[in-house]
NUDO-470931 format. One line per field, with one value per residue (C-alpha): residue number from 1; residue in three letters; x, y, z. Coordinates in steps of 0.02 Angstrom, whole numbers. Each point is the difference from the previous one (the first is absolute). Layout:
tipa: NUM,...
drense: Ala,...
px: X,...
py: Y,...
pz: Z,...
***
This chain:
tipa: 1,2,3,4,5,6,7,8,9,10,11,12,13,14,15,16,17,18,19,20,21,22,23,24,25,26,27,28,29,30,31,32,33,34,35,36,37,38,39,40,41,42,43,44,45,46,47,48,49,50,51,52,53,54,55,56,57,58,59,60,61,62,63,64,65,66,67,68,69,70,71,72,73,74,75,76,77,78,79,80,81,82,83,84,85,86,87,88,89,90,91,92,93,94,95,96,97,98,99,100,101,102,103,104,105,106,107,108,109,110,111,112,113,114,115,116,117,118,119,120,121,122,123,124,125,126,127,128,129,130,131,132,133,134,135,136,137,138,139,140,141,142,143,144,145,146,147,148,149,150,151,152,153,154,155,156,157,158,159,160,161,162,163,164,165,166,167,168,169,170,171,172,173,174,175,176,177,178,179,180,181,182,183,184,185,186,187,188,189,190,191,192,193,194,195,196,197,198,199,200,201,202,203,204,205,206,207,208,209,210,211,212,213,214,215,216,217,218,219,220,221,222,223,224,225,226,227,228,229,230,231,232,233,234,235,236,237,238,239,240,241,242,243,244,245,246,247,248,249,250,251,252,253,254,255,256,257,258,259,260,261,262,263,264,265,266,267,268,269,270,271,272,273,274,275,276,277,278,279,280,281,282,283,284,285,286,287,288,289,290,291,292,293,294,295,296,297,298,299,300,301,302,303,304,305,306,307,308,309,310,311,312,313,314,315,316,317,318,319,320,321,322,323,324,325,326,327,328,329,330,331,332,333,334,335,336,337,338,339,340,341,342,343,344,345,346,347,348,349,350,351
drense: Unk,Unk,Unk,Unk,Unk,Unk,Unk,Unk,Unk,Unk,Unk,Unk,Unk,Unk,Unk,Unk,Unk,Unk,Unk,Unk,Unk,Unk,Unk,Unk,Unk,Unk,Unk,Unk,Unk,Unk,Unk,Unk,Unk,Unk,Unk,Unk,Unk,Unk,Unk,Unk,Unk,Unk,Unk,Unk,Unk,Unk,Unk,Unk,Unk,Unk,Unk,Unk,Unk,Unk,Unk,Unk,Unk,Unk,Unk,Unk,Unk,Unk,Unk,Unk,Unk,Unk,Unk,Unk,Unk,Unk,Unk,Unk,Unk,Unk,Unk,Unk,Unk,Unk,Unk,Unk,Unk,Unk,Unk,Unk,Unk,Unk,Unk,Unk,Unk,Unk,Unk,Unk,Unk,Unk,Unk,Unk,Unk,Unk,Unk,Unk,Unk,Unk,Unk,Unk,Unk,Unk,Unk,Unk,Unk,Unk,Unk,Unk,Unk,Unk,Unk,Unk,Unk,Unk,Unk,Unk,Unk,Unk,Unk,Unk,Unk,Unk,Unk,Unk,Unk,Unk,Unk,Unk,Unk,Unk,Unk,Unk,Unk,Unk,Unk,Unk,Unk,Unk,Unk,Unk,Unk,Unk,Unk,Unk,Unk,Unk,Unk,Unk,Unk,Unk,Unk,Unk,Unk,Unk,Unk,Unk,Unk,Unk,Unk,Unk,Unk,Unk,Unk,Unk,Unk,Unk,Unk,Unk,Unk,Unk,Unk,Unk,Unk,Unk,Unk,Unk,Unk,Unk,Unk,Unk,Unk,Unk,Unk,Unk,Unk,Unk,Unk,Unk,Unk,Unk,Unk,Unk,Unk,Unk,Unk,Unk,Unk,Unk,Unk,Unk,Unk,Unk,Unk,Unk,Unk,Unk,Unk,Unk,Unk,Unk,Unk,Unk,Unk,Unk,Unk,Unk,Unk,Unk,Unk,Unk,Unk,Unk,Unk,Unk,Unk,Unk,Unk,Unk,Unk,Unk,Unk,Unk,Unk,Unk,Unk,Unk,Unk,Unk,Unk,Unk,Unk,Unk,Unk,Unk,Unk,Unk,Unk,Unk,Unk,Unk,Unk,Unk,Unk,Unk,Unk,Unk,Unk,Unk,Unk,Unk,Unk,Unk,Unk,Unk,Unk,Unk,Unk,Unk,Unk,Unk,Unk,Unk,Unk,Unk,Unk,Unk,Unk,Unk,Unk,Unk,Unk,Unk,Unk,Unk,Unk,Unk,Unk,Unk,Unk,Unk,Unk,Unk,Unk,Unk,Unk,Unk,Unk,Unk,Unk,Unk,Unk,Unk,Unk,Unk,Unk,Unk,Unk,Unk,Unk,Unk,Unk,Unk,Unk,Unk,Unk,Unk,Unk,Unk,Unk,Unk,Unk,Unk,Unk,Unk,Unk,Unk,Unk,Unk,Unk,Unk,Unk,Unk,Unk,Unk,Unk,Unk,Unk,Unk,Unk,Unk,Unk,Unk,Unk,Unk,Unk,Unk,Unk
px: 4951,-144,49,-56,-141,35,-109,-125,-91,64,-93,117,-65,-157,-110,-167,-126,-171,-24,67,-20,135,-41,178,135,160,-42,118,-36,91,-88,131,0,-167,-46,-188,-14,-163,-31,-99,-73,-139,-114,83,184,49,-4,-79,87,168,-82,-31,173,83,-124,41,-169,60,151,149,24,157,92,25,-74,103,-34,140,111,-61,-83,-189,-48,89,-50,89,-89,-147,1,-183,-94,-1,185,40,-35,-112,-158,-149,-159,-122,-158,-120,108,-47,-19,-65,-185,-25,161,12,129,137,-37,19,172,80,-61,166,116,97,35,-95,-167,46,141,-103,-130,117,72,-181,-41,155,-38,-187,54,113,-135,-116,-108,21,-152,-93,95,-137,-129,-23,38,-188,-18,142,-3,114,133,0,10,139,92,-6,59,153,28,-19,118,133,-23,103,159,-16,151,-104,-187,-109,-160,-124,-123,-4,-83,-135,-133,15,-127,90,-20,99,128,133,16,-9,165,96,-24,32,160,42,-15,109,136,-25,34,134,-85,30,-158,-70,-183,-112,-120,-82,-12,134,-74,30,180,45,-50,57,158,184,25,-106,33,-120,-27,-49,-13,83,131,66,20,41,37,19,-67,-190,54,137,-161,-125,103,118,-104,95,-133,-171,-81,84,-51,-189,17,53,-150,-97,56,-9,88,75,87,155,144,152,58,156,61,-120,-162,-122,-140,-183,-96,-143,82,153,163,4,153,96,90,135,94,-75,142,-95,41,-46,-144,-44,-191,-50,-133,-16,-95,-61,-94,-182,82,146,-138,-95,-158,-85,-174,21,-149,136,79,14,-25,-177,-32,-113,-3,47,22,21,114,-8,171,11,-110,30,-48,0,45,-21,124,3,8,78,-105,113,-24,42,2,-38,-12,-107,-169,-81,-87,-22,-146,4,26,96,144,174,175,126,189,106,130,189,29,126,-50,-47,43,1,26,-152,-103
py: 2650,84,154,29,112,147,25,135,-20,-120,-29,-82,-105,142,-60,103,-13,62,30,-179,-98,-27,8,-5,-98,41,2,28,27,99,57,32,129,-14,-163,-47,-95,-73,-29,-171,-45,-49,117,80,-57,199,47,158,45,-27,125,137,-20,27,149,74,-15,-126,27,-147,-90,-56,1,106,42,93,53,19,-12,145,-39,35,-90,-66,-11,174,86,-10,110,85,-108,166,5,-189,11,-154,-29,-92,-75,-67,-107,139,107,175,89,192,-6,183,-24,-62,-142,124,120,-160,-44,171,40,-46,55,172,53,145,-49,-19,-128,-102,-11,-68,-115,-59,-46,-100,-98,-3,-81,-121,-78,5,147,134,13,21,164,115,-127,-22,-153,-27,-38,-122,-208,-58,-60,182,91,-124,57,178,-33,-72,149,102,-72,-26,207,35,-130,-113,-88,-147,-44,-83,-66,-84,-123,83,-90,-65,136,-48,-125,-177,11,161,-49,-68,121,129,-82,-21,188,79,-122,60,178,-17,-93,138,129,-94,-13,-134,-47,-106,-62,-98,-126,-169,-68,-99,35,180,-34,-107,122,172,-57,-39,-85,-45,22,-125,57,-83,82,147,-69,-53,-180,-27,120,-56,-5,-73,-165,-38,55,-121,-144,11,82,15,-9,-104,190,55,-170,27,190,-58,-102,-134,-153,-184,-40,-179,-84,-95,-102,43,-180,94,161,-22,-68,12,-120,41,-134,33,58,-127,73,179,42,163,86,49,-53,57,-31,-63,-128,-177,-84,180,41,163,96,21,143,-56,120,-51,-4,-119,-139,-80,-109,-124,-89,-175,-89,-90,151,39,183,65,188,96,172,105,173,61,162,20,-37,-148,-124,-28,-154,-45,-186,-118,-139,-75,133,119,127,63,156,-50,102,-32,89,-142,76,-179,24,-163,-16,13,-172,-71,-121,49,-35,118,15,136,67,25,174,95,-49,138,-88,67,-85,-63,94
pz: 7869,98,84,184,17,103,149,17,159,139,151,133,161,25,146,30,131,21,196,77,-164,-102,-190,-85,59,-49,-192,-140,-170,-152,-152,-155,-118,-134,98,54,160,46,211,15,159,94,93,148,-52,-8,-193,23,144,-110,-129,151,65,-154,-38,170,58,171,78,32,157,-59,-187,-131,-167,-131,-182,-123,148,103,170,24,145,165,166,8,-138,-101,-166,-54,-118,-97,-19,-44,-186,10,-70,76,-85,129,-99,9,-125,110,-162,13,-48,-44,-115,-186,-43,-52,154,124,-93,6,162,85,-135,41,-178,-102,-39,-191,45,134,-126,-125,104,76,-180,-32,160,-45,-174,104,92,-158,78,-136,-66,177,62,11,86,201,96,21,-172,-13,39,150,-124,-93,182,41,-157,53,165,-50,-126,132,117,-137,-26,145,-61,162,30,51,-22,140,-61,135,-75,-160,-114,132,-71,-177,-83,-27,-195,-17,143,-108,-131,122,97,-146,-71,178,13,-165,58,151,-107,-129,136,92,171,115,94,157,-7,115,-54,55,-171,-80,-176,32,64,-133,-146,80,88,-31,170,139,191,112,179,150,186,-41,-90,-184,5,-197,-142,-179,-186,-23,-51,137,131,-87,-32,161,157,143,118,1,16,-175,-78,30,-44,-165,-35,85,29,69,169,4,142,-93,42,-102,-86,-89,-85,-116,63,147,45,52,84,-107,-147,-9,-75,-61,-112,-9,-155,106,145,145,142,145,134,-52,94,69,37,-93,-81,-184,-66,-190,-111,-88,-159,50,15,-144,7,-105,6,63,71,108,64,190,-15,-14,-87,150,-88,-148,-48,-180,-4,-186,-47,118,94,197,57,191,29,123,33,168,139,-126,-95,-153,-123,-180,-134,-183,-158,-90,-47,40,163,103,122,172,75,-120,22,-47,-7,70,-47,49,-147,19,79,80,178,147,166,181,166,74,124
***
């Protein structure tokens, strides 16, 4: 039997405005002990504003923020940021350039020098930077600076760590290893965290759970797999990866019909009303194509992505994205036959 996780941070129906512009609209979020939650959403949805409100950098118009049952923010009160025991890391790392790596990590530790250095070295070992304690920030790569910034944030034993686009300044080929190492460090230190990103790849790798924001609210929260296969809004479906929008009619609980593609089969019942007109979102890897001189579709563009090849295929008035892992390149202008593979249907009401 799975035990319910104790809540560390509770954000209860908060609203925040900049001048007369409401940015957060009765947003609620809970973060469990030792849980890492990712805030996803399109630009302007309010992700960074949530972090600033939790950190105490913005006052609330309504609602309450509490940490381990202790109120930090409400309409009546706002505990100062330095008294919240919350760490925050922005994408520019903000290391002190005149201090060594070890000195940066020890900066916020109130213990005596020897004890502070002992703790600092342990944290540097945790984030795999033990060999760089005498280096200066200017001598480090972006990924190394981020590791130091994490160690410095953990040095003060924050009750929650907030990270705003923490991996955006790190080279792509180093990003996954860095995310896995920092995730392990947070888990080892038993520190719950909230981080903001635009990247679903970062969210899937780093977070335990995702929370997707639209118009200042969280519209869906859950594990990555559920968000990917069962998005509740069109915006979330698109944020989980580009795809194709089709106008369809529900033919039964397992199928829909598209005028140009015919019957589309589902792997699970979609529980929609018979004969209802809907929009169906189909990902590029859920469509297959095959060369066929008699085919009604034509390849009009092709992009090689290393591990896959993306084709743009014209079928009547549709322009479809189709992904294939085949290393065989088909020329632009080739006639092809299209088939939609059975998959878990993603359906929304027609606009």
